C-alpha positions as protocol buffer text, in pm:
chain_id: "A"
residue {
  index: 1
  type: UNK
  ca { x: -7843 y: 2211 z: 7292 }
}
residue {
  index: 2
  type: UNK
  ca { x: -7844 y: 1991 z: 7611 }
}
residue {
  index: 3
  type: UNK
  ca { x: -7660 y: 1675 z: 7601 }
}
residue {
  index: 4
  type: UNK
  ca { x: -7862 y: 1381 z: 7681 }
}
residue {
  index: 5
  type: UNK
  ca { x: -7808 y: 1087 z: 7924 }
}
residue {
  index: 6
  type: UNK
  ca { x: -7774 y: 787 z: 7800 }
}
residue {
  index: 7
  type: UNK
  ca { x: -7859 y: 490 z: 7959 }
}
residue {
  index: 8
  type: UNK
  ca { x: -7710 y: 106 z: 7876 }
}
residue {
  index: 9
  type: UNK
  ca { x: -7943 y: -188 z: 7833 }
}
residue {
  index: 10
  type: UNK
  ca { x: -7865 y: -521 z: 7739 }
}
residue {
  index: 11
  type: UNK
  ca { x: -8077 y: -721 z: 7495 }
}
residue {
  index: 12
  type: UNK
  ca { x: -8063 y: -1085 z: 7327 }
}
residue {
  index: 13
  type: UNK
  ca { x: -7886 y: -1188 z: 7025 }
}
residue {
  index: 14
  type: UNK
  ca { x: -8229 y: -1191 z: 6852 }
}
residue {
  index: 15
  type: UNK
  ca { x: -8363 y: -840 z: 6916 }
}
residue {
  index: 16
  type: UNK
  ca { x: -8003 y: -692 z: 6865 }
}
residue {
  index: 17
  type: UNK
  ca { x: -8003 y: -804 z: 6510 }
}
residue {
  index: 18
  type: UNK
  ca { x: -8362 y: -716 z: 6482 }
}
residue {
  index: 19
  type: UNK
  ca { x: -8249 y: -364 z: 6553 }
}
residue {
  index: 20
  type: UNK
  ca { x: -7909 y: -383 z: 6385 }
}
residue {
  index: 21
  type: UNK
  ca { x: -8070 y: -513 z: 6073 }
}
residue {
  index: 22
  type: UNK
  ca { x: -8311 y: -191 z: 6055 }
}
residue {
  index: 23
  type: UNK
  ca { x: -8005 y: 72 z: 6032 }
}
residue {
  index: 24
  type: UNK
  ca { x: -8124 y: 293 z: 5757 }
}
residue {
  index: 25
  type: UNK
  ca { x: -7777 y: 456 z: 5764 }
}
residue {
  index: 26
  type: UNK
  ca { x: -7386 y: 396 z: 5832 }
}
residue {
  index: 27
  type: UNK
  ca { x: -7382 y: 576 z: 6193 }
}
residue {
  index: 28
  type: UNK
  ca { x: -7813 y: 573 z: 6307 }
}
residue {
  index: 29
  type: UNK
  ca { x: -7762 y: 446 z: 6672 }
}
residue {
  index: 30
  type: UNK
  ca { x: -7953 y: 227 z: 6835 }
}
residue {
  index: 31
  type: UNK
  ca { x: -8157 y: 493 z: 7007 }
}
residue {
  index: 32
  type: UNK
  ca { x: -8262 y: 672 z: 6619 }
}
residue {
  index: 33
  type: UNK
  ca { x: -8306 y: 287 z: 6486 }
}
residue {
  index: 34
  type: UNK
  ca { x: -8613 y: 275 z: 6790 }
}
residue {
  index: 35
  type: UNK
  ca { x: -8741 y: 602 z: 6752 }
}
residue {
  index: 36
  type: UNK
  ca { x: -8818 y: 519 z: 6454 }
}
residue {
  index: 37
  type: UNK
  ca { x: -8961 y: 190 z: 6497 }
}
residue {
  index: 38
  type: UNK
  ca { x: -9164 y: 268 z: 6782 }
}
residue {
  index: 39
  type: UNK
  ca { x: -9292 y: 593 z: 6564 }
}
residue {
  index: 40
  type: UNK
  ca { x: -9159 y: 816 z: 6868 }
}
residue {
  index: 41
  type: UNK
  ca { x: -9043 y: 1183 z: 6732 }
}
residue {
  index: 42
  type: UNK
  ca { x: -8681 y: 1199 z: 6618 }
}
residue {
  index: 43
  type: UNK
  ca { x: -8440 y: 1347 z: 6816 }
}
residue {
  index: 44
  type: UNK
  ca { x: -8209 y: 1417 z: 6498 }
}
residue {
  index: 45
  type: UNK
  ca { x: -8305 y: 1609 z: 6229 }
}
residue {
  index: 46
  type: UNK
  ca { x: -8116 y: 1447 z: 5982 }
}
residue {
  index: 47
  type: UNK
  ca { x: -7882 y: 1113 z: 5908 }
}
residue {
  index: 48
  type: UNK
  ca { x: -7493 y: 1179 z: 5976 }
}
residue {
  index: 49
  type: UNK
  ca { x: -7394 y: 1012 z: 5675 }
}
residue {
  index: 50
  type: UNK
  ca { x: -7548 y: 861 z: 5342 }
}
residue {
  index: 51
  type: UNK
  ca { x: -7668 y: 497 z: 5302 }
}
residue {
  index: 52
  type: UNK
  ca { x: -7430 y: 337 z: 5075 }
}
residue {
  index: 53
  type: UNK
  ca { x: -7534 y: 289 z: 4758 }
}
residue {
  index: 54
  type: UNK
  ca { x: -7714 y: -66 z: 4643 }
}
residue {
  index: 55
  type: UNK
  ca { x: -7595 y: -309 z: 4453 }
}
residue {
  index: 56
  type: UNK
  ca { x: -7241 y: -195 z: 4506 }
}
residue {
  index: 57
  type: UNK
  ca { x: -7126 y: -270 z: 4872 }
}
residue {
  index: 58
  type: UNK
  ca { x: -7038 y: -666 z: 4949 }
}
residue {
  index: 59
  type: UNK
  ca { x: -6931 y: -765 z: 4652 }
}
residue {
  index: 60
  type: UNK
  ca { x: -6584 y: -876 z: 4821 }
}
residue {
  index: 61
  type: UNK
  ca { x: -6770 y: -1039 z: 5091 }
}
residue {
  index: 62
  type: UNK
  ca { x: -6999 y: -1212 z: 4856 }
}
residue {
  index: 63
  type: UNK
  ca { x: -6667 y: -1316 z: 4639 }
}
residue {
  index: 64
  type: UNK
  ca { x: -6543 y: -1401 z: 4987 }
}
residue {
  index: 65
  type: UNK
  ca { x: -6852 y: -1634 z: 5113 }
}
residue {
  index: 66
  type: UNK
  ca { x: -6853 y: -1793 z: 4743 }
}
residue {
  index: 67
  type: UNK
  ca { x: -6481 y: -1862 z: 4703 }
}
residue {
  index: 68
  type: UNK
  ca { x: -6545 y: -2060 z: 5016 }
}
residue {
  index: 69
  type: UNK
  ca { x: -6242 y: -1854 z: 5175 }
}
residue {
  index: 70
  type: UNK
  ca { x: -6320 y: -1947 z: 5578 }
}
residue {
  index: 71
  type: UNK
  ca { x: -6421 y: -2276 z: 5527 }
}
residue {
  index: 72
  type: UNK
  ca { x: -6082 y: -2374 z: 5418 }
}
residue {
  index: 73
  type: UNK
  ca { x: -5933 y: -2159 z: 5755 }
}
residue {
  index: 74
  type: UNK
  ca { x: -5896 y: -2401 z: 6085 }
}
residue {
  index: 75
  type: UNK
  ca { x: -5983 y: -2138 z: 6335 }
}
residue {
  index: 76
  type: UNK
  ca { x: -6252 y: -1886 z: 6433 }
}
residue {
  index: 77
  type: UNK
  ca { x: -5989 y: -1638 z: 6485 }
}
residue {
  index: 78
  type: UNK
  ca { x: -5881 y: -1705 z: 6146 }
}
residue {
  index: 79
  type: UNK
  ca { x: -6170 y: -1661 z: 5977 }
}
residue {
  index: 80
  type: UNK
  ca { x: -6296 y: -1355 z: 6198 }
}
residue {
  index: 81
  type: UNK
  ca { x: -5949 y: -1144 z: 6073 }
}
residue {
  index: 82
  type: UNK
  ca { x: -6025 y: -1282 z: 5722 }
}
residue {
  index: 83
  type: UNK
  ca { x: -6382 y: -1117 z: 5758 }
}
residue {
  index: 84
  type: UNK
  ca { x: -6258 y: -783 z: 5907 }
}
residue {
  index: 85
  type: UNK
  ca { x: -6020 y: -750 z: 5647 }
}
residue {
  index: 86
  type: UNK
  ca { x: -6258 y: -820 z: 5374 }
}
residue {
  index: 87
  type: UNK
  ca { x: -6489 y: -536 z: 5530 }
}
residue {
  index: 88
  type: UNK
  ca { x: -6174 y: -233 z: 5554 }
}
residue {
  index: 89
  type: UNK
  ca { x: -6123 y: -370 z: 5208 }
}
residue {
  index: 90
  type: UNK
  ca { x: -6488 y: -318 z: 5062 }
}
residue {
  index: 91
  type: UNK
  ca { x: -6530 y: -4 z: 5257 }
}
residue {
  index: 92
  type: UNK
  ca { x: -6252 y: 146 z: 5399 }
}
residue {
  index: 93
  type: UNK
  ca { x: -6427 y: 483 z: 5507 }
}
residue {
  index: 94
  type: UNK
  ca { x: -6744 y: 261 z: 5646 }
}
residue {
  index: 95
  type: UNK
  ca { x: -6496 y: 60 z: 5857 }
}
residue {
  index: 96
  type: UNK
  ca { x: -6469 y: 334 z: 6080 }
}
residue {
  index: 97
  type: UNK
  ca { x: -6747 y: 346 z: 6281 }
}
residue {
  index: 98
  type: UNK
  ca { x: -6603 y: -22 z: 6427 }
}
residue {
  index: 99
  type: UNK
  ca { x: -6417 y: 177 z: 6690 }
}
residue {
  index: 100
  type: UNK
  ca { x: -6796 y: 313 z: 6802 }
}
residue {
  index: 101
  type: UNK
  ca { x: -6846 y: -92 z: 6860 }
}
residue {
  index: 102
  type: UNK
  ca { x: -6777 y: -150 z: 7251 }
}
residue {
  index: 103
  type: UNK
  ca { x: -6838 y: -440 z: 7520 }
}
residue {
  index: 104
  type: UNK
  ca { x: -6966 y: -315 z: 7877 }
}
residue {
  index: 105
  type: UNK
  ca { x: -6621 y: -296 z: 8030 }
}
residue {
  index: 106
  type: UNK
  ca { x: -6366 y: -340 z: 7702 }
}
residue {
  index: 107
  type: UNK
  ca { x: -6285 y: -188 z: 7325 }
}
residue {
  index: 108
  type: UNK
  ca { x: -6315 y: -472 z: 7040 }
}
residue {
  index: 109
  type: UNK
  ca { x: -6122 y: -186 z: 6791 }
}
residue {
  index: 110
  type: UNK
  ca { x: -5831 y: 102 z: 6819 }
}
residue {
  index: 111
  type: UNK
  ca { x: -5554 y: 207 z: 6596 }
}
residue {
  index: 112
  type: UNK
  ca { x: -5312 y: 14 z: 6792 }
}
residue {
  index: 113
  type: UNK
  ca { x: -5201 y: -290 z: 6980 }
}
residue {
  index: 114
  type: UNK
  ca { x: -5123 y: -83 z: 7326 }
}
residue {
  index: 115
  type: UNK
  ca { x: -5481 y: 137 z: 7302 }
}
residue {
  index: 116
  type: UNK
  ca { x: -5594 y: -292 z: 7269 }
}
residue {
  index: 117
  type: UNK
  ca { x: -5377 y: -350 z: 7608 }
}
residue {
  index: 118
  type: UNK
  ca { x: -5420 y: -55 z: 7776 }
}
residue {
  index: 119
  type: UNK
  ca { x: -5776 y: -182 z: 7814 }
}
residue {
  index: 120
  type: UNK
  ca { x: -5728 y: -505 z: 7935 }
}
residue {
  index: 121
  type: UNK
  ca { x: -5447 y: -702 z: 7976 }
}
residue {
  index: 122
  type: UNK
  ca { x: -5600 y: -1045 z: 7827 }
}
residue {
  index: 123
  type: UNK
  ca { x: -5728 y: -853 z: 7510 }
}
residue {
  index: 124
  type: UNK
  ca { x: -5490 y: -1082 z: 7223 }
}
residue {
  index: 125
  type: UNK
  ca { x: -5449 y: -825 z: 6995 }
}
residue {
  index: 126
  type: UNK
  ca { x: -5419 y: -853 z: 6659 }
}
residue {
  index: 127
  type: UNK
  ca { x: -5347 y: -646 z: 6365 }
}
residue {
  index: 128
  type: UNK
  ca { x: -5635 y: -636 z: 6105 }
}
residue {
  index: 129
  type: UNK
  ca { x: -5459 y: -742 z: 5766 }
}
residue {
  index: 130
  type: UNK
  ca { x: -5453 y: -465 z: 5475 }
}
residue {
  index: 131
  type: UNK
  ca { x: -5562 y: -206 z: 5761 }
}
residue {
  index: 132
  type: UNK
  ca { x: -5450 y: 29 z: 6030 }
}
residue {
  index: 133
  type: UNK
  ca { x: -5690 y: -115 z: 6289 }
}
residue {
  index: 134
  type: UNK
  ca { x: -5622 y: -407 z: 6582 }
}
residue {
  index: 135
  type: UNK
  ca { x: -5919 y: -590 z: 6731 }
}
residue {
  index: 136
  type: UNK
  ca { x: -5940 y: -804 z: 7067 }
}
residue {
  index: 137
  type: UNK
  ca { x: -5962 y: -1176 z: 6975 }
}
residue {
  index: 138
  type: UNK
  ca { x: -5942 y: -1324 z: 7277 }
}
residue {
  index: 139
  type: UNK
  ca { x: -6366 y: -1347 z: 7294 }
}
residue {
  index: 140
  type: UNK
  ca { x: -6608 y: -1634 z: 7248 }
}
residue {
  index: 141
  type: UNK
  ca { x: -6753 y: -1703 z: 6873 }
}
residue {
  index: 142
  type: UNK
  ca { x: -7070 y: -1615 z: 7009 }
}
residue {
  index: 143
  type: UNK
  ca { x: -6934 y: -1210 z: 7056 }
}
residue {
  index: 144
  type: UNK
  ca { x: -6733 y: -1224 z: 6774 }
}
residue {
  index: 145
  type: UNK
  ca { x: -7018 y: -1344 z: 6541 }
}
residue {
  index: 146
  type: UNK
  ca { x: -7201 y: -1025 z: 6770 }
}
residue {
  index: 147
  type: UNK
  ca { x: -6885 y: -760 z: 6659 }
}
residue {
  index: 148
  type: UNK
  ca { x: -6900 y: -893 z: 6319 }
}
residue {
  index: 149
  type: UNK
  ca { x: -7282 y: -890 z: 6274 }
}
residue {
  index: 150
  type: UNK
  ca { x: -7259 y: -496 z: 6464 }
}
residue {
  index: 151
  type: UNK
  ca { x: -7011 y: -386 z: 6212 }
}
residue {
  index: 152
  type: UNK
  ca { x: -7168 y: -479 z: 5941 }
}
residue {
  index: 153
  type: UNK
  ca { x: -7521 y: -352 z: 6022 }
}
residue {
  index: 154
  type: UNK
  ca { x: -7336 y: -5 z: 6077 }
}
residue {
  index: 155
  type: UNK
  ca { x: -7166 y: 10 z: 5773 }
}
residue {
  index: 156
  type: UNK
  ca { x: -7498 y: -44 z: 5560 }
}
residue {
  index: 157
  type: UNK
  ca { x: -7498 y: -424 z: 5503 }
}
residue {
  index: 158
  type: UNK
  ca { x: -7783 y: -596 z: 5435 }
}
residue {
  index: 159
  type: UNK
  ca { x: -7963 y: -856 z: 5695 }
}
residue {
  index: 160
  type: UNK
  ca { x: -7944 y: -1159 z: 5515 }
}
residue {
  index: 161
  type: UNK
  ca { x: -7546 y: -1111 z: 5392 }
}
residue {
  index: 162
  type: UNK
  ca { x: -7484 y: -944 z: 5795 }
}
residue {
  index: 163
  type: UNK
  ca { x: -7610 y: -1326 z: 5874 }
}
residue {
  index: 164
  type: UNK
  ca { x: -7444 y: -1537 z: 5642 }
}
residue {
  index: 165
  type: UNK
  ca { x: -7125 y: -1401 z: 5728 }
}
residue {
  index: 166
  type: UNK
  ca { x: -7134 y: -1358 z: 6136 }
}
residue {
  index: 167
  type: UNK
  ca { x: -7267 y: -1773 z: 6055 }
}
residue {
  index: 168
  type: UNK
  ca { x: -6979 y: -1853 z: 5888 }
}
residue {
  index: 169
  type: UNK
  ca { x: -6713 y: -1745 z: 6169 }
}
């Protein structure tokens, strides 16, 4: 099958969250979500991954929120790093979706500090505790919230939980 030409569009935060909240399975692209919502013919024949089992996913995240772990931290960077570490511990295989999350001109996640430094000289990369991943930390709080929301949606978390976590940064 010939490769499709992909285009980039910008959408506001509310629309992005709506699209992300309608993710049915890990790895579902924004194009596939919009095709389904708009009732257009699908370009895929089957999902690339299974949805997360209901009732299992998010227990570590819920414990983190209920324990007040984030509220006790002084900075948005520390809350961001804690959330990423918990997400990795909850589902390391699904966390691999992080490498697909990118900005227009930057990558947010990599498997080494050097990879992030090579992608930009002001990235301030930090290792995600307990994981093989690194993340840039010099983004504003809104971008950190967006990164977490995008990652959680790709991992298959429920919309309500995504909102709670991203707003806690």
